[in-house]
C-alpha positions in Angstrom: 55.4 62.7 79.7 53.8 63.0 83.0 49.7 63.6 84.5 49.0 67.5 84.2 45.6 66.5 85.5 42.1 65.0 85.2 39.1 66.5 83.8 35.7 65.9 85.7 32.9 67.5 83.8 29.8 68.7 85.9 26.5 70.6 85.7 27.6 72.7 89.0 28.9 76.0 88.8 32.9 76.4 90.5 31.2 78.2 93.5 29.2 75.2 94.0 31.7 72.7 93.9 33.9 75.1 96.0 31.1 74.9 99.0 30.4 71.3 98.5 34.0 70.1 99.0 34.9 72.5 101.4 31.9 70.6 103.7 33.9 67.5 102.7 36.8 68.8 104.2 38.9 69.5 100.8 40.5 72.4 99.8 39.3 73.4 96.8 39.6 76.6 94.9 37.6 78.3 92.1 40.2 78.6 89.3 38.6 80.7 86.7 37.2 81.3 83.1 37.8 80.0 79.6 36.4 83.2 78.4 36.7 81.9 74.7 35.1 78.9 75.3 32.5 79.7 77.4 33.6 77.2 80.3 34.6 77.8 83.6 36.4 75.6 86.4 36.7 74.5 89.7 40.6 73.4 91.1 42.1 70.6 93.9 45.9 70.6 93.5 47.9 67.8 94.7 51.7 67.4 95.0 51.9 65.6 91.6 48.7 66.7 89.6 45.5 69.0 90.0 41.7 67.5 89.7 39.8 70.1 87.3 36.0 70.1 87.3 34.7 71.7 84.3 31.1 73.5 83.9 29.5 75.7 81.3 29.2 79.1 81.8 28.2 80.7 78.9 26.3 78.2 76.7 26.2 80.4 73.8 29.8 80.8 73.6 30.8 76.9 74.8 27.9 75.3 71.6 29.5 77.5 68.8 33.0 77.4 70.1 35.4 74.7 67.6 37.2 73.4 70.7 37.7 69.6 71.1 37.4 69.4 75.4 34.5 71.7 75.4 32.9 69.4 72.6 33.3 66.4 74.4 31.6 68.3 77.6 28.7 69.1 76.3 28.5 65.4 74.6 29.2 64.1 78.5 27.1 66.5 81.0 23.8 65.5 78.7 24.3 62.2 80.7 25.1 63.8 84.0 28.3 64.7 86.3 31.4 62.0 85.6 35.1 61.7 85.1 35.5 62.8 81.4 39.3 62.6 80.5 42.8 63.6 81.5 45.4 66.1 80.1 49.5 64.8 79.9 52.3 67.7 80.3 55.1 67.4 77.7 58.4 69.6 76.8 58.3 70.3 73.0 54.5 70.3 72.2 55.1 71.2 68.3 58.0 68.6 68.1 55.5 66.1 69.8 52.5 66.5 67.2 55.0 66.2 64.5 56.1 62.7 66.3 52.5 61.5 66.6 51.2 62.7 63.2 54.4 60.3 61.9 52.9 58.0 63.7 49.6 58.3 61.6 47.3 60.2 64.5 45.5 63.4 63.1 45.6 66.3 65.4 44.1 69.5 66.2 47.3 71.0 65.6 48.7 73.2 68.9 45.8 75.3 70.3 47.0 78.6 72.5 44.7 78.9 75.1 44.5 80.9 78.5 42.4 81.6 81.7 41.4 84.5 83.7 41.6 83.7 87.4 39.1 85.1 90.2 42.0 87.4 90.8 42.3 88.8 87.1 45.6 86.9 86.1 45.8 85.5 82.8 47.5 82.3 82.7 48.5 81.0 79.2 49.2 77.2 78.0 49.0 75.7 74.3 47.3 72.4 73.9 47.2 69.3 71.4 44.5 67.1 70.9 44.0 63.8 68.6 41.4 64.3 66.3 38.0 62.1 67.3 34.4 62.4 66.5 33.2 63.1 70.0 30.7 59.9 70.9 31.1 56.8 73.8 34.2 55.6 72.5 37.5 56.6 74.9 38.9 59.5 74.2 42.9 60.2 74.2 44.1 62.0 76.4 45.1 65.4 75.3 48.4 67.3 75.6 49.3 70.6 77.5 52.9 72.7 77.6 52.5 75.6 80.1 53.7 79.0 79.2 55.3 79.2 82.8 58.0 76.2 84.2 56.6 74.0 86.5 58.7 75.4 89.4 57.8 78.9 88.5 53.9 77.4 88.9 54.3 75.5 91.9 56.0 78.6 93.8 53.0 80.7 92.6 50.8 78.4 93.9 51.9 78.0 97.2 52.3 81.4 97.9 48.7 82.4 96.6 47.1 79.5 99.6 46.3 77.2 96.4 48.5 74.6 96.9 48.5 74.3 100.7 51.2 71.9 102.7 48.1 69.4 103.2 47.3 68.8 100.0 50.9 68.5 99.0 50.6 65.1 101.4 48.3 63.9 98.5 48.9 62.7 95.1 47.1 61.2 91.9 48.7 57.6 91.8 46.3 56.0 89.2 43.8 56.7 86.6 41.3 53.6 85.9 39.4 53.5 82.5 36.2 51.4 81.9 36.2 50.0 78.2 35.0 47.3 76.2 38.4 46.2 75.0 41.1 46.6 77.3 43.7 45.1 75.2 43.1 47.4 72.1 42.8 50.6 74.4 46.3 49.9 76.1 47.9 48.9 72.8 46.6 52.1 71.0 47.4 54.6 74.3 50.8 52.4 74.0 51.6 53.7 70.5 50.4 57.4 71.1 52.4 57.9 73.9 55.6 55.6 73.2 55.6 53.8 76.5 55.9 50.5 77.4 52.5 47.9 78.2 52.2 46.7 81.3 51.2 42.9 82.5 48.0 44.0 83.7 47.0 46.2 81.1 48.5 48.9 82.4 50.7 51.7 81.2 53.1 53.5 84.0 54.2 57.4 83.2 56.8 59.1 85.2 54.0 60.3 88.2 50.7 58.0 87.7 49.6 54.6 86.4 46.9 54.3 83.5 44.9 51.6 84.0 42.7 49.9 81.3 39.8 47.7 83.3 36.5 45.6 81.7 33.6 47.6 81.9 30.9 45.9 83.5 27.0 45.7 82.7 25.6 48.2 80.2 28.2 50.7 78.8 27.0 54.1 77.8 30.3 55.7 77.4 34.3 54.3 77.5 35.7 56.9 79.9 38.1 57.8 82.8 36.1 55.8 85.8 38.1 55.9 88.9 41.5 58.7 90.2 42.7 57.0 92.9 44.0 59.6 95.4 46.2 58.7 98.7 49.5 59.7 100.6 52.4 61.1 98.3 55.4 58.9 98.4 58.6 60.9 98.8 
């Protein structure tokens, strides 16, 4: 189990995000459309994962689709742009579904998903969500299993110029969550993910550290607060 990507909810279009990040010297690309969900995205790939800027393209579709990530997006963008959640990649998603359901978690069941890229290519994967009402409480991560192997996906991304050598010098090191009760949240996530809890309210996965910190001030929503990106370590 490892970090696949982090999701930033935005009211901006992918074109706007790409232009804005290009002006900052960052290589971000338009990802494409989730036609069944009414959303589209921009992507920044680094060595170990990627950042997704997710926004609504067709509100009429998004408002009427029963999809957990789309519901969370619609809830959060009313408050403005900001980090939403993260996705972990796993092998054997149906087996994992059975494991967490046996622990008492209710799930969405395995969902087939696809995205049409700007070049017309159709990328496919399966997803799994823990069932939760959309609210200000911290959402659990969601899970993904890609149709292609990691080696195949990375080779294509390099060939297409989406994952550049410069971007591969970067990696996501830490994801920080602002919550009311760090001890409680760390414990719940550790049970879900079958992981140990560190001394400082953190969980260390294969390629990233998840850290839960006490929120300061008036907390409207418990969410991913910061994504720490730095030099990749060999």
